[in-house]
N, C-alpha and C positions, 0 to 999 in steps of 0.2 A: 573402620576397616572391617570386612566381612569376618565372620566367626570361622575359626579353623577347626572346630570340633563339631560332630553331631552326637547327641546323647539320646538314647532310647531306654525306656524302663521296661525290662523283661519280667512279667510276673512268674512266679512270686519271689521278690527279693533280689533280682539281678539287674545291674544297670550295665549297659553296653555304651562304651565311649569309642567313637571311631574318629581318627585323625583325618582331616580332610583338606590336604593340600596337594591333591594328586598331580597338579602341574609342576610342583618342586619335589615330588617323590616324598612329601610329607616331611620335608627337611623342617628341623626343630627351630622355630624362630622364638625371640622373646615372647611375642604374643601368644603363640601356640603353647608354649610351656606355662605361661601364666594362666591361660583359660583351662589348661588340663589340671594345674594345682587348685584353681578354683572349683573345678568339678570334683576333685577329690575330696576337697573340703567339705563340700555339700553331701557328698556320698558318705563321709564319715559321720556327719552329723544327723543323717537320716536313719532312723531305726528301722525303716522298712527295706533299706539296702543292705543286704548281707554279704554280697561278693560283687566285684567289678570285673568286667572284661574289656581289655583295651585293644583295639584292632587298628589296623591301616588299611590301605588298599590292596587289590590282588597283586599290584606290581611291586609295592614297597610298604613295609611297615614304617620305616623312616630311615631316610638314606643319610642321616647324619645332621649336623648343625648346618645352619644357613650361612654358607661360605661368605656371601656378599656382607652379611651383617657382622660375621666375625671380622673380616678384613677391615671394618670401618672402626674397629676398637683397637686402640693402643694399649700399653702396659697399664696405665690408670683406668682406662675402660674396662679391662679384664678384672683389675683388682675389685672395681665396683659393679661387676657384672650383677644386674638384676636378676638374671636366671638362677643364681645361686639359691636364692630364697625360694623358687619354684621347685628346684631340685630337692631341697630340704622337705618341702611339703609332701612330695612324691615319696621320698625316703620314709617318711614317717607315718605313711597311711597305715592304720592298724587293722584294715578289714582285708580279706583276700582279695589279691589282684592277679588277674590272670592275662597274660599276654597271648593274642593270637596273631602269629607272625606268618605273613606271606611275602615272598619276595625278599628285598634287601632290607637288613637290620645292621646298618654300618655306623661307625662312629658313635654319634649321640644315640642313634637309633639303636644299636646294640646295647648301649649303657641303659637306655630306657626300658629296653626288654628285660635286662638283668635286675632292674628295681622290681619286676614282678614276682611273685612267690612261685608261679608256675608259668612254664613257657610251652605253648602247643605250637609247632612249626610245620609248615606245609613242605612238601618234598622239594619245592623250589626255593626255599628259603636260603638265605646266605647271610651269615654272622661275621662282622669283621671290625677292626679297629685300625682304619687305614690312615690314621692321623700323621703317621710318621712320613707319609709322602708328601705332606704339607710342610714339613719341617717343624711339626709340633707333635705332641702327644695326648693321650686321653687325658680330659680333664673333668670328667663326670662321674668318676668311679670306675673307669673302664680297667685300670690297671688292677685295682684291689679286687673288685667283684669278679673279673674274668680269671684271676689266678684262682680264687677260691672255687670257682666253678669248674674249671678244666684242668687244674694243676699247672705247676711251673712250666714245664717243657712248652706245652701247646700255647700258653699264655705268651711267654716270651716269643715264640714263633709268630703268633698273631700280631702282637704289637710291634715287634721289632722289623717285621718284613710288611706288614700291612695287608698281607694276604687274608682273604676270607675262607672260612670252612662252610661246607654246606651242611644240610639239616641232618643227614645221617652221622656225620662226622661230630655234629654238635650234640647229638643224642648218646653216641658212644661215649663222649667225653663228660657227659652229666650237665651239659648246659641246657638241654630242653627235655621234657619228659615224654613227649608223644611226638610222632611224625605222621602227618596226614595226607590226604589229597588236597590240593589248593582249594578247591570248591567247598571242603568240609572242615577247614581249620577254625572258623569263627563258630560254626555250629558244634563242633566238638568242645571248644573253649567254654561256650554257654552251657552246655551239658554238664561240665565239671562245675561250673559256676552254680548252676541250679541244684546239683548234688550237695555241695557245701553250704548253700542257702538254706537247706533243711536241717541242718545241724543245730546244736545248740550255740547260740551267738557267742557267749561268753567263753565257752569251752574253745570255740574256734580262734577267738582273739587271743587268749592266753597260750594255746598251742603254737600259734604263729610266732608270738613273742618268745615262746621258749625255742622254737627252732632257729629263729634268728639269733639269739643268745649264743647258740653253738657256735656260730660263725666268728663270733669276736670277743669270747671269754674261754678261760680255762674250764676243763671238765668238772672240776668240784664246784665251781661257781655256778656252772650251768645246772648241774644236777641239784644244787640248792634251790635254784630258781624253779626248776621244774616241780621240785617236791612241795615248795610254797604254793605255785599256782594249782598243783593237784589238790592240796589241802583248802585252798579258798573256794574251789569249784564244789566242795563237799557242802557248803552252805547254800548253794544255789537251788532255786525251785526246778530248774530245767534238769538238774542231776536226779532229783527225786522223780521228776516225770519220766526220764530216760529209764531208771531202774523199774518203775511200775509198768511202763510200757513193755519193757523186756518180758517181765514176769506175766503179764497179761496177754502176751504175743500179739501186740498191735504197734501200729506205726506211732511214734511219739509226737507230742504237739510242743514244739519249744517256743518259749516266750521271750527269751532274752533276759530272764532274772534268776 
């Protein structure tokens, strides 16, 4: 079967992954999710990749799960769904992941966007969890991540009605960080990725982990982790380089050590 992704290396340090099933609005098949998991594993193992941008087409980031594929799975098929391993890989990707969302991000597409650390949305983007209209519910983190992102009331409304929200609503609710013109979405996401790629990799990794800890732990535990990570970084060469560069009024050169 043809590949469902395109991968570009944007120097320095940025990898762009583009979903490529435009005829199906980038619906998330088992193959696509598996290829995405493989690419993220490769990016995580590559020291030259410091940030990843994930994009779809101008019409759709991803319009959800592949309904035909889903309909062929019974209870046992869902229990043994091979896509769960792919979702776990995406969840545990430890480098910055930025979603550039144009058009539809619905169902699994919205869940995929919410796996990103930063979401940049075009003015025509639409976010939703319409699974209720099929007699089902979100199953790849939609209920959990959406509530943490937008709060109880909006999450309830989106999940229980299936109605999407537009990019400006998503920004006001805290789901996305910036809204751009459609033709600039990927460019803006790449700019942010390039900015992050210039920072100290160890500091970026631990800062991301600390921020994610805040979502699923109590404040005291989160503060302990933050202080531990802060202390660990005191022993890094990049920390010394950052302080020297500041004192010498120059741009630091970070090496990831």
